[in-house]
N, C-alpha and C positions, 0 to 999 in steps of 0.2 A: 159503320152503319150510321146514318145521319140522325135518326130520331127514335131509335130503340135503345133504351137505357140498359144495355147488357153489362157495362163495366160495374164492378163491385158486387155482382150477383154471387160469385163464389165466396167472396170475403164475408158477405152477410150469412151465407150458409155455414161457414166455419165458426163465426161468432155464435150462431144459434146452437151449433153442436157443442162447442166448448162451454157454453152457458149451462147446457143440460148436464155435461160431465161434472161441472163444479157442484151442481146440486147433488150428484151421486157421490163425488169424492169428499166433499166437505173440506175441512181445514186440517192438513196434516200436522202431526206433532213435531215440535222443533227437535225432538230427540231422534227422529227417524233418520236413517241413512237415505239420502235422496239421490245417490248415484244411480245411474241407469242399471248397472249390473245388480245392485242391491234391490232395486224395485222389481226387476225381472225375477230374481230369486224369490222375493216375497210372494209374487204372483204364483209362481210354480209350487211353492211350499203349501199354499192353500190353507193357511191357518184361519180359523174362524168359519163362519157360515157364508151363505150366498151373498149377503149384503157386504161383508168384508171383501169378498172376491171381486165384486163389482166396483167397490171403492178403489181397490188397488189397480184394477185394469183401467178405470177412468183416469186415475192419477198418472199412470204411465203414458196414456194417450195424450194427456195434457202436456206432459213433459216433452214428448216428441214434437208436438205442434209449436211449442215455444222456442224450438231450436232453429238456428239458421241452417243453410245447406250443409256446411261442414259438420255441424253438430248432428244433423239427421243421418249423415253418412256414418258417423261414429256410432250412433244409436243402432243402425242396421248391422254394423260390424260386431257390436257387442251382442246383439240378438242372435247373430249367426253362430256365435261361439257356443251357444247352448245346444250342442249337438248330442247325439247318442253316445253313451259311454263305450269305448272300444273294448274294454275288459268285460263288461256285461254282455256285449254282443258276442264276443268270442266264446264266453262260457255258454251262452244260450245255443250258439251254433254247435258247440261240442256235445251238448245234451241231445240235440237233434240227431247227430251222427251216432250216438250211443243208444238211441231208442230201439227197443226190441220188438215192439208190436205196433199195429196201426193206431190203437188208442193212445199209447204212450207217445208215438211220433206226432200225432195230431196235437196233443197238449204241448209238446216241446216246440212244435212249429208255431203255435199260437204265442207262446212265451217269447220266441225269437222275434216275431213281428212286433210285439210290444217293446222289446229291447231296441229294435231298430228305429222305432219312432222317436225323432228328436224331441226333447222337451219344448223346444220353441213352437212346435205344432200345437201343443196344449195351450201355450200362451196365446197364440193367434185365435184359437177357438174361444178363449175367455173374452176377447174383445167383442165378440158377437153378443155378449150379455149387456152391453152398455148402449145407450141411445145412439143410433146411427153408427153402431160399431162395424156393421158390414161395409158401409161406405168408407169408413176409416181404413179397413183392411185393403179394400180395392185401391184407394189412393196411396196407401203405403207401398203396395206392389208397383203402382204407376211410377212413384219416385224411384223405387229400387231398379226398375227397368231403365229409367233414364241414366242411372249411375252405371249399370252394367254395360250400357252401350257406349260408354265413354271412350275417348281416344286411347287411353292407356290399356284398354282391354279389361275384361271382367276378372274380378278376384274370385278364386275358387270358392271361398266361404260364402261370398255374396251370391254366387251362382247356385250354390246348394240351397241357400235360403229362398231364392227366387223359385227354384224347382218345387220346394215344399209349398210355397204360396200358390203357385200355379195349380198344383195337384188339389189343394183344398178348394180353391175357387172354381175349378172345373167341376168338382162334385157338387158344390153349393149352387152353381149356376147351370146345372143340368137343364135341358130344354123342358123337362117335365115340371120344373118349378116355376117357369117363366109365364108371365101373363101378357097377352097381346091386347093392346088398346088402340082405338082410333083417337087421334087428337084433332080437334077442330077449334074454331074461333071461340067457342064457349069453354074451352079448357082453362084451368087456372092460369093467371097471368105469370106466376112464377115458373110454371112449366113451359109456357110459351117463350119466356126469356131464355130458358135453357136450350130450347130448340135453336134460337138465334145463336147462342154461344157455341153450340156443338156442331152447327152446320159446317161441314168440312169441304163440300164440293162447290156449291154456288152460294156465295155470300148473300145474306139477306140485307137488302139495302134500306128498308124502311118498314114501318108498321103496315103501310099499304101493301108492300111486297109480301110481307108475311101473311096478311089477311087474304091476299090473292092465292097464295099457295094452300090455303085452307078452305077455299070456296067450294061451291057445290060440285064443280067439275074436277075437283082435286081430292086426293086422299093422302093422309099422313098416318102411318101406323108405327107403333113403337113397342118394344119388349120392355117389361118391367119385372123386377124381382120383388117378392112380398116384403123383404127386409129393407128395400130401398124404394118405397112407393112413389116418391117424388123425383126419382132419378131415372131417366130413360137410359137403357143400355145401348140400344141401337135403334135408329128410325129410318124409314124409307118414305120418300115423297113420290107421289104418283099423279100423273095428269091423264084424264080421260079425254081422248081426242079422236079425230077421224083420220085414219092413216098413220103411218110411221112418222114421227116427228124428226125433222132434219136440222133444226136450229134451236139452240138453247135460248138465244135472245128472243126469238118469237114465242117460244114456249113460256118464258117468264115475263112477257110483256104485260104490265099491269093495265095497259089501255085496251088489250084485246078483249072482245066480248066473251062472256061466260057461255060455255057450250052446255046445252041440255045433255046430261049424262046418258039419256035414253037415245040420243042421236050419235053417240060415240061408238066406235067399233074396236078401239085400241086403248090399252092401258100402258102408258109409258112410265117406267121407273127411271126418274131422272136424277135422283140423289139418294145415296145410302151413306149414312154417317154413323160410325162407332163413337160412342159418347164417353166411355170410361177407359182411359189409358191403362189402368190396372187390370183390365180384362183382355189385353192384347194376347192373341194366340188361342183364345177361347171363342170359337166361331159361332155366330148367331145368324149371319147373313143368309146362309142356305135355307134354313128353316123359315126365316122371316119372309123371304121372297115366295116360297112355296105356300105359306099360310095366306099371304096377301093375294096371291093368284087365286086361291080357292075362295076367299071371301068375296073378292070383286066378281069372280065368275058366278057366284051364287046370287049376288045382289043385282047384277046386270047380265042377263042372258045374251044381250046384244054385243057384249064385249067378247070378241073371239081371238084377238091378238094381244099377247103380253110380251112387251119388249122394253129395252132400255134405250136411253140416249146417254151414252157414257163417254167420259173423257179418255184420252190416250196419254197419260201424264208424262211418260218418259220417251215419247216418240222423237221429239226434237233432240234430246240428248243423244239418243242412238243415231239419229240421222246426222247430226253435226260431227260425231265421231267418224262415221262412214265417209262423209264428205272431205274430212281432213286426212284420211288414211292415204297411204302411198298408192294403193290400187283403186282409189276413188273413181277414176274414169270408167271402170268396169260396171259401175252402177247404172250407166245410161247408154242408150243407143246413140249412134251418130246423129240420127234425126232429132232425138230429144235434145242432145247437146247443142245442135245448131239452133233449134228453136229457143232454147234458154239463153244462148249468147245474144241472139237478136233482141230478146225482151229485157235483157239485163239493164239495170238503171244506168243512166248517163252520168258521167262525172267520175273521175278517178281512172285508174288503169283499166283498160278493157279486159274482161276475163278471157283467159286463153283456153279454158276448157268448160264443158257444160257443168261440171260439178262446181267450179268456181262461180259460174253464172248463177246456179241455183242458190249457193250460199249467199251471194250478193243480193239476190232478190229477197230471200228470207230475212236478211239483215236490214233491208230497206223499209223504213217506217211507212206504213200505209200501203204496202205492196198489194194487199188483198183488195184494195179499192181500184187498183190499176188494171184495166181490162187486158192489155197485152201481157202483163206479167202473170195474171191468174190463168189466162189461156195456155201459157207455156208451162206453168208450174203445176197446175192442178192434176193433169193426167199422170205426171211423174210422181207427185206426192201420193196420189191414190194407190199407184202400183207399189211404191216402196212401203206405204203403210200396211197394205195387205200382206206383203212379205214379212214385215215386222211382227204383225199379229199372228200369222200362221206358221212362220218358219223359225223366227229367232227365239232362243230360249236357253235355259240352263238345264241340260239333260232333257227330261220330259216336260218340264215346267215352262210355260210361256214367259217370255222376258217381261212383258208388260204386266204389272201387278193387277190392274183392273181386269184385263183379259183372263189372267189366271183365276181370279175370283169367280167370274161368270162362267168360264169353261168348267171349273170345278163344280159349279152348281148345276151343270147340265144344259147351259145355253149354247146357242150356235152364233157365230159371227155372221150377221145378216146383211149389213150394208154399211159402207163407209161414206160419211157425209162431209163434203168440202165446205169450208167456211161456216161450220156449224157453231163455233164458239169464237167470236171475234173480239172477246175481251183480251186485255193485255196478258192475262194468265193463259188463256186458251191459245193465243198466238205464240207465246213464249214456250209453252210446254208441248204443243201438238200441232203447230202450224195452222191452228184454227179448225182442225178436223175433230170429229167425234164419230162414234160407231154405235150402231144399233145391234144389241145382242138379243136374239129372239128366244123366248121361253115357250116352247111347244109342250104342253103338259103330257102329250103322248110320247114325246121323245126325250124328256128330261133325264130319265134314269139311264137310257142307253147312251146318251151323249156323255153323261157323267162317268159311266163305266169306261167308255172309250178313252176319255182324257185321263182319268185317274189310273187306269191300268196300263195303257199303251202310250199315253201322251198324244193321242190323236185328237186334233182340233177340228171340230165340226164347223163347217161354214157353208154359206149359200154358194150356188154355182157361180154367180157374178164375182164374189170375193175370191173364190178359188182361181177363176180365170185371171183376175188381176194379179194374184200372187205368182202365177205361172208366167207372167209377162216377161218381156225382155230383161235378161239379167237376173230374174227372180229364181 
């Protein structure tokens, strides 16, 4: 981004947090054992009062942040070893089996649950007592996830630790604890900087771009947790427009006139960004969209349509694999193949098949500006994209991750838009196409149940006809 100073934002946050921890931790005695294992044991032993416990937790957190990547991995491995005692668990389980009456069994079962809880869970809860401790735990899990996704495969101990952390965070970040807030140009500058840094769908190019996204015909809402007041968990950007949007470049054009929200009839959700890697797998998007639909519907009775303008991030990857497969010609009709071969770029070997011609067109820089190429390619791409969205998947789950997200939330595939994102990223990932997912408040629950239960993907008649086209 040209003139938004996002770099260094997170470094400043870390410096602020560690400064607060130094105030809590003070200066450790030279006689103390500063090894990670010793510090963890000291935290778990809980000698002294509340101040001492906060001191030890802050000191341990400081120790972690001072480590390099390899050191942090060793830190997590050490933490993971503080598991429940197998002998204690076995004894508690035996007592449950020997219990003679309901009251005795209830007490024994309670003791078993305590025995099963790993000591590391108690340590994680101690971190919440220090300044920004919740953020520290979220970031700790974020790093842990990056390690467990490594090429060498996850280590069982680290996976067990990750499971514990996910369980804790899922309970702490229950929807009942979250606060929904609207962000606008008057929001704190530090928070606006974070929006820029966390925007994962459409890069914020300048302060003017950011201001435009927060103008009177736009809305931005985010979820926050009381223990992380300055840290958005997830945010959604919405444009209030007339009719379904079909181009992200037009939607984000800073030169376009501001529309009076009272003249709009449609709310377009064009960007949803998760902000905290450490909260992966803990879903907020479903509730966020539904809450925002309710809020906008209450604020503007003239808004009747709620839809997205969404990317199709893996379409080109899927299409390229299909075009290079041995049975690739089956993707196209003879008429489509002939049209594509005629429109293929001049120079180099002439394509022998329609699939070779389509691959050559998509590889040609600027193909989307060439009228003969787009006339030949667009109907084929639209049909194959409909097939990709409605038919391709892993079991009952849609192959496209964005489609899975919106279908899970109860949306329907409403319209496929050609040349809707002509950025380098849009052309590279989806051949420039985007899709409108429609959120009809009266149909959301039914659509959700159909997809979650049967894997049935709800779509408009137009998109269904496309998906049933030749070879689909």
